[in-house]
N, C-alpha and C positions, 0 to 999 in steps of 0.2 A: 477447437483445434482448426487451424487453417491449412488446407492442403494446397500445395503449389505444384504447377506443371513446369516451373522454372527453378529447380533447386539450386543450380549453379550460381544464379544471381544472388540468392540468399547466402550461400556458403561464402561467396566472395566478401561479404560484409565482415566476416570473422577475421579477415586479414588486416582490417583497418584499426587504428587506435580507437578506443571506446568513444572518445569525444568527437570522432568524425562519423560515427554511425547514426547520422540524422537523416531521416527519409520523409518525403511526403506520403501521406496515407495511400498505399497501393490499392488498386481496384479489388483484388482478391481478398484483401483484409477488410475493406469497407463493406463488401457484400456479406461477409460472415457477421460483422458487428450489426449490420442492419437486420439480418435474420434473428439474431439474439434479441435485439431491441423489440422487434415485433412480437416475438414469442413471449417476452416478459411484460408486454404492455407499455413499453416506453415509446413516446411519440418522436423521440430524437431520430433524425435522419442523417447518417454520417456523410461527410464530404471531405475532400482533401483540403489541406491548408498549406500553401507554399510559404515557408518561413522567410521573412525578409531578413536583411542584414542584422537588425537589432535582435530579432528572435534567435537567429543562428548564433550570435555572440553570447546571448544569455544561456542558451542550451550548452554551448561548449564550455562556458565558464562553470555552469552547474556540474557538468560531468568531470571536467579537469580538476575541480576543487574537492572532489571526493577523496578520501584516504586511499592509498595504494592497495590496502587489504581489500577494500570494497571492489575496486576496479579489477583486481586479480580474481576475485570470486566470480564476477559476472562476465568477464571478457570471453571465456570459452563458450558461453551460453547466449549472449546478447547479440541478436541479429540486427537490431536497430531500434531507435527511438523515432516513432512516426508521429507527425503532427497532423491533426484533423480538426473538424468541427462536427457538432451534433452527435458526439459519441454517447452521450447520456450520463457520463461520469467523468471526473477529472482525469482519471487514468485507468487504463486497462492493460493487463498482461495476458498474453496468449502464446500458444505454441504453434510453430510452423513445421509442417511435415511434408515429405515427398509424396506427391499424389500417386506415384507408381508403386513404391514399395512400402509406404507408410512410415519410413524412417524419420525420426525426429531430427530436425535441422538445428533448432534452437528456439529462443524466445524473442518476441517483440513486445515493446512497450508503446502504447498509444496515449497521446496527450490531447485533451480536448481544449483547444485554444479559446472556444467560446466561454469556457469556465475559468480560464487562466489569464487571458490576454490583458485585462485591466487591473489585475491584482498585484500587490506587493506581497511579501512573505506573510506579514502579520494580518493583512486584510483577508488573504486567502484562507489562512488557518482559522481566523475568527468566523468567516463564512461557513467553513466546513463544520466546525464544532457546533454551530447553531442549527444545522440542517434538520436534526430530528425534532426540533421544538418550534412552536408557533405561539402567537398571542402576545399580549403586552405583559410587562412585569420583568421577570428574570431573563437574563441573557448571559452569554459567555464572551469574554475577551481573551484572545490568544496572542501570546508573544513568542515567536520562534526566531526573531532576529533583533539585534540591537539596532538603534536608529540608523546608523551608517550602513547597515547591511539589509535594511528593509526594502528589498528590491524584488523585481520579478524573477531574477536569476536565482535568488535564494528560495523563493516559493517553488520554482521548478526543481531545485536541488532536493528540497525536502520531499516533494511528491515523488521524484525519481528514486529516492532512497526507499520509500515505501514500495514502489513497483519493483525495485531491484530485490527487495525481500521476497517477492513472488517469483522472480527469476531464480533466485537461489533455491527456493522451495521446489521449483520445477526440476531441478537437478539433484535434489537431496532425498534422503531416506528417513529424515527425522519427523516427517508428517506422512500420513497415508497418501497413496496415489489418488489423485483427484477423480479419476474416471473408473475406479474399481471399487467393489465392496471392501470395506475395511477388514483386513485380516486380523485374527486374534494373535497379535504380536506386539512387541514393544516398539513404540515410536518415541524417541528421546524428548522431543519438544511437546508433542501432543499430550503425553502422559503427565506433564507438569500441571496442567489445568483442566484437561478434558478427558472424557471417556465416551464410549458409544453406548447409547441406551438401548432398551429392548426393541424400540422401533427402528434401530439402525441409524439414529441421528446423533450428531455430536451434542454432548451435554456437559456443562462444566461440573466439576466436582462440587459437592455442597459447600466446601470451604472457599471455593472461588466464585460461586454464584452470588447474585444480589438482586434486590428489587428493581424491576423495570428493565433489567438487562435484556431479556428476551423481547421486549416491546419496542426497543429502539430501532428506528428505520431511517437510515441516512439518505437513501436515494429513492425511496418510495413516497407514497402519499399519506401514510399513517403517522401524522405528526402528533406528538405529545404536547400538552399545554406547557407553557414556559415554567410553570410551578414545578414540573417534574424534574427540572434541572437539579434542584436541591436534593431530591430523593436519589436520583440516578448517580450523581457525583459523590454523594455521601457513601453509597454502596460501592462505587468504584474505588474509593480510597481505602476500603477495607478488603479489597480483592488483590489478586496477583496479576491483574491485567494492566498494561501500560497506558491505555486510553479507552474511552467509551467505544470508539470504533473497533479497537482491538478485542473488545469483549463480545463482538457479534458472532465470531466463528474462529476456528483454530488458525486458518490461513491468514486472516487479517490480524490475529493475535501475534503471529510471528512477524508479519510485515511491519506492524507498528513497533514491536520490540526492536527489530532491525533498524528501522528508520530513526526512532528516538534514541537508541543507544549510540549509533554512529553520530547523530546530530549533537547530542548532549555530551556524551562521554569521550568520543574521539575528536570531534571538532570543537568542543567547548562552547557550544552556542546555547542560548536560553530556550527553555520550553516551559512556559508559565501560563497557566489558565486561571482566570479571575472570574468570579461570579459577581454580576452587577444586578441591581434592581432599579429600573427606570434610569439607567445610566450611572447610578451611584455604586461604587465598589462596596461589596459586602464581605468577600472572603477570597483568599488566594489558595488554590488547591495544592495539596501535597505533591512534591516531586517524586515520581515513581522510582527513578534510579538512585535517589538519595535515601530511600526508605528500605528497611530490611525485607519488606514484602517482595522486593525485586531480586532477592539473593539467588534463587534457583535460576531465574532467567538471565541474570548477569553472568553466572557461571557458564551457561550455554552460549551466550553471545561471545564471551571471552574465548571459549574453545573454537567457535566457528571462525572468528576473526584472527586466529593465530596466536592468541595470548596464552592458550593452553592447547593440548592435543585436540585436533578438530574432529567433529562428528563425521560419520561415514557419509559418502556421497554416492548416489546411484547414477545410472546412465540416463534415465529419462523419467519424466513425470508431467504429462500435459496438464495445463491449468488455464482456466479463464476466470479472472478475478477482477472486479471493479474496485476502484479506490475512491 
């Protein structure tokens, strides 16, 4: 959580249209991210990035091109999209609170342009899907945009949809509050795939778990050999998770459901993963939203996005999640 001594400046952001809430990484935000990076052993040193005209245009296009239902959900919560470098992950979502009274002001989304600047949609998605794996042999190829849409703006849009899933989580009651022990109560999204084990940690239900799920490490140094792609993705296709990244914890499970549902089902864009061996295609992976294994999460997303009665929303829920 980021505590600010200038809450009025942050509150003023809420009066702007969503596509105009673009900021350079503020010092008070940079300092918190740097502290988190040091505490978790990341070498990345955050720095501001002033967006040029082309990046401004791409960000505004990414935001303006989202469905109205998405903008309506995040508008009361989103303080800004901040551009920086050396953040340590493609995107981060955090809470800003008043340093005087601790009142939560809203959420910010941080984008690391070091990891995004040179990518188009498909090259960025392919890079991210391969992060947990290393070595020769198997690899993944991701397609999240048709050739005419394979741009940086569409890469930014998909990443922002994931981060906006965290923004929605921060204002919701369908997952446990990030900073508190999990109470013994019902959480509409959590309970679809997860429970809290005896050690107080999130654990998938047996019917949702699969081999290597707990070994996947997207932003750390514990890489699996490329051969593990076959085992991991075979398990994923038998689970009720939308992606391998979504299977790592409940918060990214929701954020990946949110991003892929809006991307595929509302915007009608492709989301295709292919397994290659030495560059030769071997198999195309099953589409999550086209498969009955998505039924429960489809119903949740339809309710959240106004296609059915919406889940309850709470007043606050601080969150710090890397994407």
